[in-house]
C-alpha positions as CSV (number, residue, x, y, z in Angstrom):
1,G,-28.5,-1.6,11.1
2,A,-28.1,-2.1,7.6
3,L,-24.8,-1.0,7.4
4,T,-22.8,-3.1,9.7
5,A,-24.6,-5.4,8.6
6,T,-22.9,-5.3,4.8
7,L,-19.7,-4.1,6.5
8,V,-19.3,-7.2,8.7
9,F,-20.0,-8.9,5.4
10,A,-17.6,-6.9,3.4
11,L,-15.0,-7.8,6.0
12,T,-15.3,-11.0,5.9
13,I,-16.1,-12.1,2.5
14,G,-12.8,-14.1,1.4
15,F,-13.9,-16.2,4.0
16,L,-17.5,-16.4,3.1
17,T,-17.1,-17.0,-0.4
18,V,-14.7,-19.6,-0.1
19,Q,-17.2,-21.7,2.4
20,A,-20.2,-20.4,-0.1
21,V,-18.7,-21.8,-3.0
22,A,-17.7,-25.4,-1.1
23,F,-21.5,-25.2,0.1
24,A,-23.0,-24.7,-3.6
25,L,-20.7,-28.2,-4.8
26,L,-21.0,-30.0,-1.9
27,G,-23.5,-29.2,-0.1
28,P,-23.7,-27.5,3.4
29,E,-21.9,-30.5,5.5
30,A,-19.7,-31.8,2.8
31,G,-18.9,-28.6,2.0
32,Y,-17.9,-27.3,5.4
33,L,-15.8,-29.9,6.0
34,A,-14.0,-30.2,2.8
35,V,-12.7,-26.8,3.3
36,R,-11.5,-27.2,6.5
37,W,-10.0,-30.2,6.0
38,L,-8.5,-28.7,2.8
39,L,-6.9,-25.5,4.3
40,L,-5.1,-27.6,7.3
41,A,-3.8,-29.7,4.6
42,V,-2.6,-26.5,2.8
43,A,-1.0,-25.2,6.3
44,V,0.5,-28.0,7.0
45,A,2.0,-28.7,3.5
46,T,3.1,-25.0,3.2
47,V,5.0,-25.2,6.8
48,V,6.6,-28.4,5.3
49,A,7.6,-26.4,1.9
50,I,9.0,-23.5,4.3
51,A,11.1,-25.6,6.8
52,T,12.5,-28.8,4.7
53,P,15.1,-26.2,3.2
54,R,15.7,-24.4,6.3
55,T,16.2,-27.4,8.7
56,G,15.7,-30.9,6.5
57,T,13.0,-33.4,6.6
58,L,12.7,-34.7,9.8
59,P,12.9,-31.4,11.9
60,A,10.1,-29.5,9.1
61,L,7.6,-33.1,9.3
62,A,7.9,-32.5,13.3
63,L,6.8,-28.8,13.0
64,A,4.3,-29.8,10.3
65,A,2.6,-32.3,12.7
66,A,2.7,-29.4,16.0
67,V,0.4,-27.2,13.3
68,G,-1.6,-29.9,12.4
69,L,-2.7,-31.1,15.4
70,T,-1.8,-28.7,17.9
71,P,-5.4,-27.8,18.9
72,W,-5.4,-24.4,18.0
73,L,-5.7,-24.2,14.3
74,P,-7.4,-26.9,13.9
75,R,-10.5,-25.1,16.1
76,Q,-10.4,-22.2,14.4
77,L,-10.7,-23.7,10.7
78,L,-13.5,-26.1,12.5
79,W,-15.4,-23.3,13.8
80,T,-17.2,-21.1,11.4
81,H,-14.7,-18.1,13.0
82,Y,-12.3,-16.8,9.8
83,D,-9.5,-16.5,12.0
84,G,-7.8,-20.2,10.5
85,F,-8.6,-18.6,7.1
86,A,-6.6,-16.3,7.9
87,T,-4.0,-17.5,9.1
88,V,-3.8,-21.0,6.4
89,Y,-3.9,-17.2,3.7
90,L,-1.3,-15.9,5.6
91,L,0.8,-19.0,5.9
92,V,1.0,-19.1,2.2
93,A,1.9,-15.8,1.5
94,V,5.3,-16.5,3.3
95,G,5.8,-19.5,1.6
96,L,5.3,-17.9,-1.7
97,L,7.8,-14.3,-0.3
98,L,10.4,-17.0,1.0
99,G,10.6,-18.6,-2.1
100,P,12.0,-18.1,-5.6
101,R,11.5,-14.0,-6.6
102,R,8.9,-14.4,-9.6
103,P,6.8,-11.4,-11.0
104,W,3.6,-14.2,-10.2
105,R,5.1,-15.4,-6.7
106,L,5.0,-11.9,-5.4
107,L,0.7,-11.1,-7.1
108,A,-0.1,-13.8,-5.5
109,A,1.6,-13.5,-1.7
110,G,-0.1,-9.6,-2.5
111,A,-3.5,-11.5,-3.5
112,L,-2.9,-13.6,-0.3
113,L,-2.4,-10.8,2.1
114,G,-5.7,-8.6,0.8
115,L,-7.6,-12.2,1.7
116,V,-5.7,-12.0,5.1
117,G,-6.6,-8.6,5.9
118,N,-9.8,-9.0,4.9
119,A,-10.4,-12.3,6.8
120,N,-9.0,-10.6,10.3
121,L,-8.4,-6.4,9.9
122,G,-6.0,-7.4,13.5
123,Y,-3.6,-9.3,10.9
124,A,-2.8,-5.6,9.2
125,V,-0.1,-5.2,11.8
126,V,1.5,-8.6,11.0
127,I,1.5,-8.1,7.5
128,G,2.9,-4.7,7.9
129,T,6.1,-6.0,10.0
130,G,5.9,-9.3,7.3
131,V,6.5,-6.5,4.2
132,A,8.9,-4.6,6.0
133,A,11.1,-7.8,7.3
134,W,10.9,-8.9,3.8
135,W,11.9,-6.0,2.4
136,L,15.1,-5.5,4.2
137,A,16.0,-9.5,4.4
138,V,15.8,-9.9,0.4
139,P,19.4,-10.2,-1.1
140,A,18.5,-8.1,-4.0
141,S,18.7,-4.0,-5.3
142,R,16.7,-1.4,-4.3
143,R,15.2,-1.8,-7.6
144,E,14.6,-5.0,-7.9
145,R,13.0,-5.2,-4.0
146,A,10.4,-1.8,-4.9
147,R,9.5,-3.9,-8.3
148,G,8.6,-6.6,-5.5
149,L,6.9,-4.3,-3.5
150,V,5.1,-2.8,-6.3
151,A,4.1,-6.7,-6.9
152,L,2.8,-7.2,-3.7
153,G,0.5,-4.0,-3.6
154,A,-0.4,-5.3,-7.1
155,G,-1.6,-8.3,-5.8
156,L,-3.3,-6.7,-2.3
157,I,-5.1,-4.4,-4.8
158,A,-6.7,-6.6,-7.6
159,A,-8.0,-8.8,-4.5
160,E,-9.7,-6.1,-2.8
161,L,-11.3,-5.4,-5.8
162,V,-12.0,-8.4,-6.6
163,L,-13.8,-8.3,-3.1
164,S,-15.7,-5.3,-3.6
165,L,-16.7,-6.2,-6.8
166,T,-18.3,-9.7,-5.2
167,V,-19.5,-7.6,-2.3
168,R,-21.5,-5.5,-4.7
169,L,-22.5,-8.8,-6.6
170,L,-23.9,-10.3,-3.9
171,V,-25.6,-7.3,-1.3
172,G,-26.1,-4.9,-4.5
173,S,-24.2,-2.5,-2.8
174,G,-21.2,-2.1,-0.5
175,P,-17.9,0.2,0.8
176,W,-15.1,-0.2,-2.0
177,F,-12.1,-1.1,0.4
178,A,-14.6,-2.2,3.3
179,E,-10.9,-2.1,5.4
180,W,-10.7,1.2,5.3
181,V,-14.1,1.9,6.5
182,A,-13.1,-0.3,9.4
183,I,-10.4,1.7,10.1
184,R,-11.7,5.1,9.7
185,T,-14.9,4.1,11.9
186,A,-12.5,2.6,14.6
187,L,-10.5,5.4,14.7
188,L,-13.8,7.9,15.3
189,L,-14.8,5.9,18.3
């Protein structure tokens, strides 16, 4: 019913809002293609940025070509599906986490992780595992790591609040933190 439709809408607002803005600016066809090509370019550029310092230019470019040309990511982006969006958001968040530790990078990474969880709740396991690995791998004091974790959490919560407000503005009502509603429902089944 209406609750299910609102919940589905709320759970994919991080995907739908980006698409709606592109439609409004460029029209349905051009907006659809522009967003997808932009996200593919962002994914490829992020892979190059992550891999170049660790492997060198040629291996990084080969890896980026594999990401951009392997059928999975372009197919997910070109379909009207949210998994491709979630993957790109996750790649950019990882890139931010692997770069220099700055508060704005951690806030942005947290916000992107919130978008990942919103676009596909199944990525929650990947997010949790990744954040735990990042926590253990960061060469910093416990206090600095704790600050980083707080910044990540603040970014994630900020993204969730913006997404919830967007749903409430567009639909007129809706759950706060739609993911928790989905998790609770799944646990009851």
